Backbone as XML, in Angstrom:
<?xml version="1.0"?>
<chain id="A" units="angstrom">
  <residue number="1" name="MET">
    <atom name="N" x="-9.263" y="84.706" z="-57.226"/>
    <atom name="CA" x="-8.932" y="83.401" z="-56.902"/>
    <atom name="C" x="-10.283" y="82.482" z="-56.731"/>
  </residue>
  <residue number="2" name="ASN">
    <atom name="N" x="-11.036" y="82.848" z="-55.893"/>
    <atom name="CA" x="-12.419" y="82.055" z="-55.687"/>
    <atom name="C" x="-13.103" y="81.912" z="-57.329"/>
  </residue>
  <residue number="3" name="ASP">
    <atom name="N" x="-12.889" y="82.913" z="-58.447"/>
    <atom name="CA" x="-13.928" y="82.572" z="-59.019"/>
    <atom name="C" x="-13.226" y="81.076" z="-59.963"/>
  </residue>
  <residue number="4" name="LEU">
    <atom name="N" x="-11.593" y="81.361" z="-59.707"/>
    <atom name="CA" x="-10.790" y="79.805" z="-60.380"/>
    <atom name="C" x="-11.047" y="78.645" z="-59.518"/>
  </residue>
  <residue number="5" name="LEU">
    <atom name="N" x="-11.117" y="79.043" z="-58.384"/>
    <atom name="CA" x="-11.396" y="77.661" z="-57.960"/>
    <atom name="C" x="-12.604" y="77.113" z="-57.889"/>
  </residue>
  <residue number="6" name="GLU">
    <atom name="N" x="-13.713" y="77.624" z="-57.747"/>
    <atom name="CA" x="-15.301" y="77.337" z="-58.031"/>
    <atom name="C" x="-15.048" y="76.684" z="-59.466"/>
  </residue>
  <residue number="7" name="GLU">
    <atom name="N" x="-14.630" y="76.934" z="-60.610"/>
    <atom name="CA" x="-14.185" y="76.615" z="-61.262"/>
    <atom name="C" x="-13.635" y="75.325" z="-61.931"/>
  </residue>
  <residue number="8" name="ALA">
    <atom name="N" x="-12.601" y="75.091" z="-61.013"/>
    <atom name="CA" x="-11.587" y="74.007" z="-61.318"/>
    <atom name="C" x="-12.353" y="73.312" z="-60.181"/>
  </residue>
  <residue number="9" name="ARG">
    <atom name="N" x="-12.788" y="73.040" z="-59.096"/>
    <atom name="CA" x="-13.570" y="72.434" z="-58.681"/>
    <atom name="C" x="-15.072" y="72.040" z="-59.161"/>
  </residue>
  <residue number="10" name="SER">
    <atom name="N" x="-15.744" y="72.828" z="-60.232"/>
    <atom name="CA" x="-16.617" y="71.859" z="-60.922"/>
    <atom name="C" x="-16.001" y="71.223" z="-62.487"/>
  </residue>
  <residue number="11" name="ARG">
    <atom name="N" x="-14.950" y="70.543" z="-62.535"/>
    <atom name="CA" x="-14.883" y="70.304" z="-63.223"/>
    <atom name="C" x="-13.905" y="68.772" z="-63.079"/>
  </residue>
  <residue number="12" name="VAL">
    <atom name="N" x="-13.840" y="69.201" z="-61.571"/>
    <atom name="CA" x="-13.259" y="67.651" z="-61.071"/>
    <atom name="C" x="-13.626" y="66.694" z="-60.286"/>
  </residue>
  <residue number="13" name="ASP">
    <atom name="N" x="-14.120" y="65.238" z="-60.424"/>
    <atom name="CA" x="-15.373" y="64.753" z="-59.001"/>
    <atom name="C" x="-14.381" y="64.892" z="-57.770"/>
  </residue>
  <residue number="14" name="THR">
    <atom name="N" x="-14.180" y="64.802" z="-56.640"/>
    <atom name="CA" x="-14.091" y="64.626" z="-55.238"/>
    <atom name="C" x="-14.158" y="63.622" z="-54.926"/>
  </residue>
  <residue number="15" name="VAL">
    <atom name="N" x="-13.715" y="62.919" z="-53.949"/>
    <atom name="CA" x="-13.533" y="61.320" z="-53.463"/>
    <atom name="C" x="-13.067" y="61.605" z="-52.241"/>
  </residue>
  <residue number="16" name="ASP">
    <atom name="N" x="-13.680" y="60.091" z="-51.458"/>
    <atom name="CA" x="-13.580" y="60.357" z="-49.869"/>
    <atom name="C" x="-12.490" y="59.373" z="-49.826"/>
  </residue>
  <residue number="17" name="PRO">
    <atom name="N" x="-12.059" y="60.114" z="-48.729"/>
    <atom name="CA" x="-10.502" y="59.131" z="-48.395"/>
    <atom name="C" x="-10.230" y="57.803" z="-48.629"/>
  </residue>
  <residue number="18" name="ALA">
    <atom name="N" x="-11.286" y="57.268" z="-47.513"/>
    <atom name="CA" x="-11.207" y="55.869" z="-47.423"/>
    <atom name="C" x="-11.513" y="55.027" z="-49.158"/>
  </residue>
  <residue number="19" name="ASP">
    <atom name="N" x="-12.185" y="55.346" z="-49.851"/>
    <atom name="CA" x="-12.155" y="54.713" z="-51.081"/>
    <atom name="C" x="-10.687" y="55.169" z="-51.787"/>
  </residue>
  <residue number="20" name="VAL">
    <atom name="N" x="-9.886" y="55.899" z="-51.236"/>
    <atom name="CA" x="-8.640" y="56.361" z="-52.152"/>
    <atom name="C" x="-7.476" y="55.395" z="-51.606"/>
  </residue>
  <residue number="21" name="TYR">
    <atom name="N" x="-8.096" y="54.990" z="-50.129"/>
    <atom name="CA" x="-7.270" y="54.386" z="-49.549"/>
    <atom name="C" x="-6.998" y="52.948" z="-50.559"/>
  </residue>
  <residue number="22" name="GLU">
    <atom name="N" x="-8.266" y="52.556" z="-50.364"/>
    <atom name="CA" x="-8.466" y="51.322" z="-51.042"/>
    <atom name="C" x="-7.912" y="50.919" z="-52.415"/>
  </residue>
  <residue number="23" name="ALA">
    <atom name="N" x="-8.173" y="52.085" z="-53.400"/>
    <atom name="CA" x="-7.647" y="52.020" z="-54.596"/>
    <atom name="C" x="-6.197" y="52.306" z="-54.588"/>
  </residue>
  <residue number="24" name="THR">
    <atom name="N" x="-5.981" y="52.761" z="-54.095"/>
    <atom name="CA" x="-4.555" y="52.866" z="-54.014"/>
    <atom name="C" x="-3.197" y="51.427" z="-53.841"/>
  </residue>
  <residue number="25" name="GLY">
    <atom name="N" x="-4.114" y="50.448" z="-53.751"/>
    <atom name="CA" x="-2.911" y="49.096" z="-54.064"/>
    <atom name="C" x="-3.297" y="49.032" z="-55.334"/>
  </residue>
  <residue number="26" name="GLY">
    <atom name="N" x="-3.332" y="49.511" z="-56.294"/>
    <atom name="CA" x="-3.677" y="48.968" z="-57.800"/>
    <atom name="C" x="-2.748" y="50.459" z="-58.169"/>
  </residue>
  <residue number="27" name="GLU">
    <atom name="N" x="-3.282" y="50.203" z="-59.601"/>
    <atom name="CA" x="-2.805" y="51.528" z="-60.136"/>
    <atom name="C" x="-2.724" y="52.969" z="-59.952"/>
  </residue>
  <residue number="28" name="ASP">
    <atom name="N" x="-4.116" y="53.163" z="-59.091"/>
    <atom name="CA" x="-3.713" y="54.511" z="-58.302"/>
    <atom name="C" x="-3.059" y="55.018" z="-57.542"/>
  </residue>
  <residue number="29" name="ILE">
    <atom name="N" x="-2.798" y="56.314" z="-58.091"/>
    <atom name="CA" x="-1.449" y="57.073" z="-56.807"/>
    <atom name="C" x="-2.399" y="58.241" z="-56.071"/>
  </residue>
  <residue number="30" name="VAL">
    <atom name="N" x="-1.737" y="58.580" z="-54.844"/>
    <atom name="CA" x="-1.965" y="59.713" z="-54.042"/>
    <atom name="C" x="-0.770" y="60.167" z="-54.275"/>
  </residue>
  <residue number="31" name="LEU">
    <atom name="N" x="-1.388" y="61.813" z="-55.366"/>
    <atom name="CA" x="-0.389" y="62.820" z="-55.350"/>
    <atom name="C" x="-0.305" y="64.125" z="-54.141"/>
  </residue>
  <residue number="32" name="ASP">
    <atom name="N" x="0.435" y="64.375" z="-53.199"/>
    <atom name="CA" x="0.284" y="65.261" z="-52.577"/>
    <atom name="C" x="0.786" y="66.925" z="-52.851"/>
  </residue>
  <residue number="33" name="VAL">
    <atom name="N" x="0.361" y="67.729" z="-53.127"/>
    <atom name="CA" x="0.812" y="68.872" z="-53.797"/>
    <atom name="C" x="1.447" y="69.763" z="-52.442"/>
  </residue>
  <residue number="34" name="ARG">
    <atom name="N" x="1.228" y="69.167" z="-51.252"/>
    <atom name="CA" x="1.695" y="70.350" z="-49.989"/>
    <atom name="C" x="3.387" y="70.669" z="-50.330"/>
  </residue>
  <residue number="35" name="GLU">
    <atom name="N" x="3.850" y="71.959" z="-49.572"/>
    <atom name="CA" x="5.071" y="72.161" z="-49.537"/>
    <atom name="C" x="5.830" y="71.327" z="-48.634"/>
  </residue>
  <residue number="36" name="PRO">
    <atom name="N" x="6.884" y="71.163" z="-48.990"/>
    <atom name="CA" x="7.856" y="70.045" z="-48.221"/>
    <atom name="C" x="7.543" y="70.605" z="-46.298"/>
  </residue>
  <residue number="37" name="SER">
    <atom name="N" x="7.713" y="71.533" z="-46.389"/>
    <atom name="CA" x="7.534" y="71.982" z="-44.901"/>
    <atom name="C" x="6.307" y="71.109" z="-43.999"/>
  </residue>
  <residue number="38" name="GLU">
    <atom name="N" x="5.162" y="71.347" z="-44.995"/>
    <atom name="CA" x="3.938" y="71.032" z="-44.726"/>
    <atom name="C" x="4.336" y="69.160" z="-43.935"/>
  </residue>
  <residue number="39" name="LEU">
    <atom name="N" x="4.761" y="68.702" z="-45.436"/>
    <atom name="CA" x="5.146" y="67.173" z="-45.033"/>
    <atom name="C" x="5.575" y="66.923" z="-43.618"/>
  </residue>
  <residue number="40" name="GLU">
    <atom name="N" x="6.601" y="67.700" z="-43.197"/>
    <atom name="CA" x="7.276" y="67.494" z="-42.170"/>
    <atom name="C" x="7.045" y="67.975" z="-40.905"/>
  </residue>
  <residue number="41" name="SER">
    <atom name="N" x="5.887" y="69.230" z="-40.781"/>
    <atom name="CA" x="5.231" y="69.572" z="-39.857"/>
    <atom name="C" x="3.866" y="68.367" z="-39.965"/>
  </residue>
  <residue number="42" name="ASP">
    <atom name="N" x="2.951" y="68.119" z="-40.450"/>
    <atom name="CA" x="1.905" y="67.585" z="-40.541"/>
    <atom name="C" x="1.824" y="66.568" z="-40.576"/>
  </residue>
  <residue number="43" name="GLY">
    <atom name="N" x="2.896" y="64.995" z="-41.438"/>
    <atom name="CA" x="2.739" y="64.659" z="-41.611"/>
    <atom name="C" x="2.391" y="64.138" z="-43.333"/>
  </residue>
  <residue number="44" name="ALA">
    <atom name="N" x="2.952" y="62.988" z="-43.221"/>
    <atom name="CA" x="2.779" y="62.509" z="-45.638"/>
    <atom name="C" x="2.014" y="60.570" z="-44.903"/>
  </residue>
  <residue number="45" name="ILE">
    <atom name="N" x="1.220" y="61.082" z="-46.514"/>
    <atom name="CA" x="0.687" y="59.522" z="-46.559"/>
    <atom name="C" x="2.066" y="58.364" z="-47.020"/>
  </residue>
  <residue number="46" name="ASP">
    <atom name="N" x="2.117" y="57.486" z="-46.587"/>
    <atom name="CA" x="3.061" y="56.432" z="-47.019"/>
    <atom name="C" x="2.667" y="56.115" z="-48.884"/>
  </residue>
  <residue number="47" name="GLY">
    <atom name="N" x="3.556" y="55.946" z="-49.301"/>
    <atom name="CA" x="3.549" y="55.749" z="-50.723"/>
    <atom name="C" x="3.011" y="56.608" z="-51.788"/>
  </residue>
  <residue number="48" name="ALA">
    <atom name="N" x="2.902" y="58.000" z="-51.373"/>
    <atom name="CA" x="2.076" y="58.876" z="-52.132"/>
    <atom name="C" x="3.608" y="59.941" z="-53.182"/>
  </residue>
  <residue number="49" name="VAL">
    <atom name="N" x="2.746" y="60.118" z="-54.006"/>
    <atom name="CA" x="4.076" y="61.005" z="-54.597"/>
    <atom name="C" x="3.662" y="62.583" z="-54.166"/>
  </residue>
  <residue number="50" name="HIS">
    <atom name="N" x="4.982" y="62.856" z="-53.836"/>
    <atom name="CA" x="4.964" y="65.022" z="-53.344"/>
    <atom name="C" x="5.670" y="65.267" z="-54.312"/>
  </residue>
  <residue number="51" name="VAL">
    <atom name="N" x="4.731" y="66.052" z="-55.173"/>
    <atom name="CA" x="5.073" y="67.470" z="-55.991"/>
    <atom name="C" x="4.719" y="68.451" z="-55.213"/>
  </residue>
  <residue number="52" name="PRO">
    <atom name="N" x="5.143" y="69.706" z="-55.209"/>
    <atom name="CA" x="4.420" y="70.488" z="-54.670"/>
    <atom name="C" x="3.920" y="71.491" z="-55.795"/>
  </residue>
  <residue number="53" name="ARG">
    <atom name="N" x="2.942" y="72.001" z="-55.448"/>
    <atom name="CA" x="1.892" y="72.478" z="-56.379"/>
    <atom name="C" x="2.562" y="73.427" z="-57.444"/>
  </residue>
  <residue number="54" name="GLY">
    <atom name="N" x="3.406" y="74.013" z="-57.200"/>
    <atom name="CA" x="4.501" y="75.284" z="-57.987"/>
    <atom name="C" x="5.365" y="74.158" z="-59.149"/>
  </residue>
  <residue number="55" name="MET">
    <atom name="N" x="5.776" y="73.007" z="-58.927"/>
    <atom name="CA" x="5.890" y="71.965" z="-59.599"/>
    <atom name="C" x="5.662" y="71.016" z="-60.182"/>
  </residue>
  <residue number="56" name="LEU">
    <atom name="N" x="4.113" y="71.233" z="-60.389"/>
    <atom name="CA" x="3.663" y="70.211" z="-61.273"/>
    <atom name="C" x="3.080" y="70.135" z="-62.764"/>
  </residue>
  <residue number="57" name="GLU">
    <atom name="N" x="3.602" y="70.899" z="-63.184"/>
    <atom name="CA" x="3.071" y="70.896" z="-64.319"/>
    <atom name="C" x="4.397" y="70.524" z="-64.885"/>
  </residue>
  <residue number="58" name="MET">
    <atom name="N" x="5.755" y="70.917" z="-64.467"/>
    <atom name="CA" x="6.858" y="70.511" z="-65.177"/>
    <atom name="C" x="7.231" y="68.678" z="-64.890"/>
  </residue>
  <residue number="59" name="GLN">
    <atom name="N" x="6.562" y="68.657" z="-63.974"/>
    <atom name="CA" x="7.111" y="67.132" z="-63.186"/>
    <atom name="C" x="5.366" y="66.429" z="-63.958"/>
  </residue>
  <residue number="60" name="ALA">
    <atom name="N" x="4.520" y="66.855" z="-64.747"/>
    <atom name="CA" x="3.455" y="65.870" z="-64.764"/>
    <atom name="C" x="3.875" y="65.964" z="-66.498"/>
  </residue>
  <residue number="61" name="ASP">
    <atom name="N" x="4.567" y="66.770" z="-67.275"/>
    <atom name="CA" x="5.126" y="66.831" z="-68.509"/>
    <atom name="C" x="6.315" y="65.768" z="-68.924"/>
  </residue>
  <residue number="62" name="PRO">
    <atom name="N" x="6.120" y="64.362" z="-69.210"/>
    <atom name="CA" x="7.078" y="63.905" z="-69.521"/>
    <atom name="C" x="8.238" y="64.230" z="-70.608"/>
  </residue>
  <residue number="63" name="ASP">
    <atom name="N" x="8.096" y="65.427" z="-71.518"/>
    <atom name="CA" x="8.492" y="65.897" z="-72.065"/>
    <atom name="C" x="9.987" y="66.932" z="-71.074"/>
  </residue>
  <residue number="64" name="THR">
    <atom name="N" x="9.887" y="67.353" z="-70.077"/>
    <atom name="CA" x="10.445" y="68.252" z="-69.693"/>
    <atom name="C" x="12.162" y="68.073" z="-69.190"/>
  </residue>
  <residue number="65" name="GLY">
    <atom name="N" x="12.100" y="67.201" z="-69.420"/>
    <atom name="CA" x="13.392" y="66.377" z="-68.650"/>
    <atom name="C" x="13.386" y="66.351" z="-67.002"/>
  </residue>
  <residue number="66" name="LYS">
    <atom name="N" x="12.708" y="66.814" z="-66.546"/>
    <atom name="CA" x="12.381" y="67.064" z="-64.777"/>
    <atom name="C" x="10.810" y="65.915" z="-64.396"/>
  </residue>
  <residue number="67" name="SER">
    <atom name="N" x="10.510" y="64.952" z="-65.134"/>
    <atom name="CA" x="9.381" y="64.490" z="-64.999"/>
    <atom name="C" x="9.155" y="63.264" z="-64.000"/>
  </residue>
  <residue number="68" name="ASN">
    <atom name="N" x="8.240" y="63.257" z="-63.261"/>
    <atom name="CA" x="7.780" y="61.970" z="-62.523"/>
    <atom name="C" x="7.363" y="61.102" z="-62.541"/>
  </residue>
  <residue number="69" name="ALA">
    <atom name="N" x="8.453" y="59.883" z="-62.849"/>
    <atom name="CA" x="7.824" y="58.598" z="-63.476"/>
    <atom name="C" x="6.766" y="58.347" z="-63.204"/>
  </residue>
  <residue number="70" name="ARG">
    <atom name="N" x="6.632" y="58.194" z="-61.649"/>
    <atom name="CA" x="4.961" y="57.353" z="-61.229"/>
    <atom name="C" x="3.551" y="58.480" z="-61.966"/>
  </residue>
  <residue number="71" name="LEU">
    <atom name="N" x="4.151" y="59.478" z="-62.047"/>
    <atom name="CA" x="3.001" y="60.379" z="-62.304"/>
    <atom name="C" x="2.860" y="60.018" z="-63.622"/>
  </residue>
  <residue number="72" name="THR">
    <atom name="N" x="3.977" y="60.300" z="-64.564"/>
    <atom name="CA" x="3.667" y="60.391" z="-65.822"/>
    <atom name="C" x="3.572" y="59.430" z="-66.562"/>
  </residue>
  <residue number="73" name="GLY">
    <atom name="N" x="3.795" y="57.821" z="-65.416"/>
    <atom name="CA" x="3.180" y="56.707" z="-65.893"/>
    <atom name="C" x="1.687" y="56.705" z="-65.793"/>
  </residue>
  <residue number="74" name="LEU">
    <atom name="N" x="0.687" y="57.324" z="-65.617"/>
    <atom name="CA" x="-0.510" y="57.423" z="-65.248"/>
    <atom name="C" x="-1.311" y="58.329" z="-66.708"/>
  </residue>
  <residue number="75" name="ARG">
    <atom name="N" x="-0.526" y="59.088" z="-67.285"/>
    <atom name="CA" x="-0.769" y="60.187" z="-68.079"/>
    <atom name="C" x="-1.725" y="58.920" z="-69.436"/>
  </residue>
  <residue number="76" name="GLY">
    <atom name="N" x="-2.836" y="59.168" z="-69.879"/>
    <atom name="CA" x="-3.809" y="58.541" z="-70.487"/>
    <atom name="C" x="-4.300" y="57.550" z="-69.971"/>
  </residue>
  <residue number="77" name="SER">
    <atom name="N" x="-4.193" y="56.711" z="-69.037"/>
    <atom name="CA" x="-3.949" y="55.329" z="-68.891"/>
    <atom name="C" x="-5.028" y="55.297" z="-67.610"/>
  </residue>
  <residue number="78" name="GLU">
    <atom name="N" x="-5.819" y="54.409" z="-67.544"/>
    <atom name="CA" x="-7.180" y="53.828" z="-66.318"/>
    <atom name="C" x="-6.872" y="54.469" z="-64.792"/>
  </residue>
  <residue number="79" name="GLY">
    <atom name="N" x="-5.659" y="54.622" z="-64.829"/>
    <atom name="CA" x="-5.010" y="54.554" z="-63.456"/>
    <atom name="C" x="-5.318" y="56.104" z="-63.100"/>
  </residue>
  <residue number="80" name="ARG">
    <atom name="N" x="-5.930" y="56.817" z="-61.787"/>
    <atom name="CA" x="-6.544" y="57.807" z="-61.252"/>
    <atom name="C" x="-5.314" y="58.630" z="-60.711"/>
  </residue>
  <residue number="81" name="VAL">
    <atom name="N" x="-4.959" y="59.433" z="-60.619"/>
    <atom name="CA" x="-4.528" y="60.634" z="-59.108"/>
    <atom name="C" x="-4.787" y="61.108" z="-58.212"/>
  </residue>
  <residue number="82" name="HIS">
    <atom name="N" x="-5.127" y="60.654" z="-57.704"/>
    <atom name="CA" x="-5.847" y="61.321" z="-56.346"/>
    <atom name="C" x="-4.988" y="62.500" z="-55.319"/>
  </residue>
  <residue number="83" name="VAL">
    <atom name="N" x="-5.587" y="63.856" z="-55.666"/>
    <atom name="CA" x="-4.723" y="65.014" z="-55.398"/>
    <atom name="C" x="-5.309" y="65.000" z="-54.001"/>
  </residue>
  <residue number="84" name="LEU">
    <atom name="N" x="-4.180" y="65.808" z="-53.135"/>
    <atom name="CA" x="-4.571" y="65.910" z="-52.016"/>
    <atom name="C" x="-3.319" y="67.317" z="-51.541"/>
  </residue>
  <residue number="85" name="CYS">
    <atom name="N" x="-4.183" y="67.543" z="-50.787"/>
    <atom name="CA" x="-3.277" y="69.319" z="-49.872"/>
    <atom name="C" x="-3.584" y="69.499" z="-48.884"/>
  </residue>
  <residue number="86" name="ALA">
    <atom name="N" x="-3.743" y="70.072" z="-47.634"/>
    <atom name="CA" x="-4.241" y="70.306" z="-46.830"/>
    <atom name="C" x="-5.534" y="70.546" z="-46.384"/>
  </residue>
  <residue number="87" name="SER">
    <atom name="N" x="-6.423" y="71.163" z="-47.521"/>
    <atom name="CA" x="-7.377" y="71.153" z="-46.681"/>
    <atom name="C" x="-8.407" y="71.227" z="-48.826"/>
  </residue>
  <residue number="88" name="GLY">
    <atom name="N" x="-7.991" y="71.459" z="-49.460"/>
    <atom name="CA" x="-8.851" y="71.079" z="-50.800"/>
    <atom name="C" x="-8.495" y="72.152" z="-51.930"/>
  </residue>
  <residue number="89" name="ALA">
    <atom name="N" x="-7.776" y="73.198" z="-51.781"/>
    <atom name="CA" x="-7.954" y="74.293" z="-52.544"/>
    <atom name="C" x="-6.613" y="74.248" z="-53.686"/>
  </residue>
  <residue number="90" name="ARG">
    <atom name="N" x="-5.637" y="73.917" z="-53.192"/>
    <atom name="CA" x="-4.455" y="73.468" z="-53.882"/>
    <atom name="C" x="-4.366" y="72.224" z="-55.090"/>
  </residue>
  <residue number="91" name="ALA">
    <atom name="N" x="-5.525" y="71.287" z="-54.111"/>
    <atom name="CA" x="-5.612" y="70.114" z="-54.831"/>
    <atom name="C" x="-6.662" y="69.998" z="-55.648"/>
  </residue>
  <residue number="92" name="ALA">
    <atom name="N" x="-7.629" y="71.320" z="-55.951"/>
    <atom name="CA" x="-8.546" y="71.128" z="-56.395"/>
    <atom name="C" x="-8.250" y="71.895" z="-57.785"/>
  </residue>
  <residue number="93" name="MET">
    <atom name="N" x="-7.437" y="72.889" z="-57.758"/>
    <atom name="CA" x="-6.421" y="73.609" z="-58.960"/>
    <atom name="C" x="-5.489" y="72.182" z="-59.629"/>
  </residue>
  <residue number="94" name="ALA">
    <atom name="N" x="-4.902" y="71.697" z="-59.101"/>
    <atom name="CA" x="-3.808" y="70.425" z="-59.337"/>
    <atom name="C" x="-4.806" y="69.634" z="-60.205"/>
  </residue>
  <residue number="95" name="ALA">
    <atom name="N" x="-6.151" y="69.049" z="-59.734"/>
    <atom name="CA" x="-6.178" y="68.644" z="-60.480"/>
    <atom name="C" x="-6.657" y="68.703" z="-61.448"/>
  </residue>
  <residue number="96" name="ASP">
    <atom name="N" x="-7.518" y="69.876" z="-61.523"/>
    <atom name="CA" x="-8.253" y="70.240" z="-62.980"/>
    <atom name="C" x="-7.044" y="70.614" z="-63.677"/>
  </residue>
  <residue number="97" name="THR">
    <atom name="N" x="-6.030" y="71.161" z="-63.571"/>
    <atom name="CA" x="-4.937" y="71.010" z="-64.221"/>
    <atom name="C" x="-4.159" y="69.818" z="-64.696"/>
  </residue>
  <residue number="98" name="LEU">
    <atom name="N" x="-3.631" y="68.743" z="-63.909"/>
    <atom name="CA" x="-3.879" y="67.212" z="-64.355"/>
    <atom name="C" x="-4.734" y="67.016" z="-65.651"/>
  </residue>
  <residue number="99" name="ARG">
    <atom name="N" x="-5.914" y="67.199" z="-65.378"/>
    <atom name="CA" x="-7.047" y="66.560" z="-66.358"/>
    <atom name="C" x="-6.618" y="67.092" z="-67.658"/>
  </residue>
  <residue number="100" name="VAL">
    <atom name="N" x="-6.804" y="68.369" z="-67.864"/>
    <atom name="CA" x="-6.380" y="69.184" z="-68.882"/>
    <atom name="C" x="-5.239" y="68.404" z="-69.453"/>
  </residue>
  <residue number="101" name="MET">
    <atom name="N" x="-4.226" y="68.025" z="-68.715"/>
    <atom name="CA" x="-3.101" y="67.622" z="-69.192"/>
    <atom name="C" x="-3.113" y="66.021" z="-69.601"/>
  </residue>
  <residue number="102" name="GLY">
    <atom name="N" x="-4.164" y="65.316" z="-69.998"/>
    <atom name="CA" x="-4.282" y="64.007" z="-69.971"/>
    <atom name="C" x="-4.481" y="63.119" z="-69.117"/>
  </residue>
  <residue number="103" name="TYR">
    <atom name="N" x="-4.323" y="63.509" z="-67.648"/>
    <atom name="CA" x="-4.965" y="62.731" z="-66.534"/>
    <atom name="C" x="-6.543" y="62.435" z="-66.535"/>
  </residue>
  <residue number="104" name="ARG">
    <atom name="N" x="-6.611" y="61.459" z="-65.189"/>
    <atom name="CA" x="-7.508" y="60.931" z="-64.540"/>
    <atom name="C" x="-7.586" y="61.603" z="-63.438"/>
  </residue>
  <residue number="105" name="ALA">
    <atom name="N" x="-7.262" y="62.497" z="-62.801"/>
    <atom name="CA" x="-7.506" y="62.640" z="-61.847"/>
    <atom name="C" x="-8.837" y="63.486" z="-60.934"/>
  </residue>
  <residue number="106" name="THR">
    <atom name="N" x="-8.946" y="62.921" z="-59.835"/>
    <atom name="CA" x="-9.486" y="63.590" z="-58.510"/>
    <atom name="C" x="-9.287" y="64.479" z="-57.318"/>
  </residue>
  <residue number="107" name="VAL">
    <atom name="N" x="-9.970" y="64.595" z="-56.299"/>
    <atom name="CA" x="-9.620" y="65.614" z="-55.241"/>
    <atom name="C" x="-10.178" y="64.925" z="-54.065"/>
  </residue>
  <residue number="108" name="ILE">
    <atom name="N" x="-9.239" y="64.671" z="-52.826"/>
    <atom name="CA" x="-9.334" y="63.760" z="-51.873"/>
    <atom name="C" x="-10.178" y="64.581" z="-51.241"/>
  </residue>
  <residue number="109" name="GLU">
    <atom name="N" x="-11.385" y="64.413" z="-50.456"/>
    <atom name="CA" x="-11.934" y="65.028" z="-49.417"/>
    <atom name="C" x="-11.620" y="65.962" z="-48.655"/>
  </residue>
  <residue number="110" name="GLY">
    <atom name="N" x="-11.799" y="66.859" z="-48.027"/>
    <atom name="CA" x="-10.995" y="67.327" z="-47.060"/>
    <atom name="C" x="-9.741" y="67.389" z="-46.973"/>
  </residue>
  <residue number="111" name="GLY">
    <atom name="N" x="-8.579" y="67.005" z="-48.261"/>
    <atom name="CA" x="-7.237" y="67.189" z="-48.004"/>
    <atom name="C" x="-6.722" y="66.253" z="-46.663"/>
  </residue>
  <residue number="112" name="LEU">
    <atom name="N" x="-5.523" y="66.568" z="-46.042"/>
    <atom name="CA" x="-4.793" y="65.924" z="-45.467"/>
    <atom name="C" x="-5.955" y="65.360" z="-43.829"/>
  </residue>
  <residue number="113" name="GLU">
    <atom name="N" x="-6.567" y="66.364" z="-43.910"/>
    <atom name="CA" x="-6.948" y="66.646" z="-42.562"/>
    <atom name="C" x="-8.566" y="65.370" z="-42.433"/>
  </residue>
  <residue number="114" name="GLY">
    <atom name="N" x="-9.291" y="65.560" z="-43.921"/>
    <atom name="CA" x="-10.468" y="64.274" z="-43.539"/>
    <atom name="C" x="-9.410" y="63.439" z="-44.003"/>
  </residue>
  <residue number="115" name="TRP">
    <atom name="N" x="-8.287" y="62.865" z="-44.564"/>
    <atom name="CA" x="-7.622" y="61.796" z="-44.356"/>
    <atom name="C" x="-7.414" y="61.125" z="-42.843"/>
  </residue>
  <residue number="116" name="LYS">
    <atom name="N" x="-6.829" y="62.168" z="-42.570"/>
    <atom name="CA" x="-6.712" y="61.732" z="-40.565"/>
    <atom name="C" x="-8.134" y="61.682" z="-39.893"/>
  </residue>
  <residue number="117" name="LYS">
    <atom name="N" x="-9.097" y="62.540" z="-39.848"/>
    <atom name="CA" x="-10.378" y="62.058" z="-39.615"/>
    <atom name="C" x="-10.891" y="61.068" z="-39.708"/>
  </residue>
  <residue number="118" name="ALA">
    <atom name="N" x="-10.850" y="59.718" z="-41.281"/>
    <atom name="CA" x="-11.565" y="58.646" z="-41.146"/>
    <atom name="C" x="-10.068" y="57.448" z="-41.016"/>
  </residue>
  <residue number="119" name="GLY">
    <atom name="N" x="-9.582" y="58.240" z="-40.382"/>
    <atom name="CA" x="-8.192" y="57.675" z="-39.351"/>
    <atom name="C" x="-7.313" y="56.647" z="-40.455"/>
  </residue>
  <residue number="120" name="LEU">
    <atom name="N" x="-6.941" y="57.078" z="-41.293"/>
    <atom name="CA" x="-6.326" y="56.631" z="-42.332"/>
    <atom name="C" x="-4.810" y="56.930" z="-41.859"/>
  </residue>
  <residue number="121" name="PRO">
    <atom name="N" x="-3.657" y="55.633" z="-42.154"/>
    <atom name="CA" x="-2.244" y="56.420" z="-41.749"/>
    <atom name="C" x="-1.619" y="57.069" z="-42.522"/>
  </residue>
  <residue number="122" name="VAL">
    <atom name="N" x="-1.161" y="57.908" z="-41.427"/>
    <atom name="CA" x="0.061" y="58.992" z="-41.405"/>
    <atom name="C" x="1.299" y="59.045" z="-41.537"/>
  </residue>
  <residue number="123" name="ALA">
    <atom name="N" x="2.516" y="59.075" z="-42.465"/>
    <atom name="CA" x="3.750" y="59.169" z="-41.516"/>
    <atom name="C" x="4.007" y="60.117" z="-40.873"/>
  </residue>
  <residue number="124" name="GLY">
    <atom name="N" x="4.736" y="59.990" z="-39.789"/>
    <atom name="CA" x="5.715" y="61.434" z="-38.845"/>
    <atom name="C" x="4.706" y="62.068" z="-38.236"/>
  </residue>
</chain>
């Protein structure tokens, strides 16, 4: 797993949480790939798209009939999908998968903890 993670990290950019916060007023979105129980216990980012990592491919593919419109609307566009998890591992794997699927995806540095340390808002 560590080798897969390092390979994924080598193919996607990492961005500062404050830069993401500024960018989400436009076409960019935050994609939170944590599990629902993590959202409940640790909080969530207002306006983020929530797709657990295990459901990502299905919801990122517009042809599945179960896709997420906010996510698939960015496929092939100039908008970026800024991926977040608790610490960054799932986000790196998810961002790399999205890259292969035709998205412009980045990883939010430090995950939710990095977001909180930057003093950015979290609901819940």
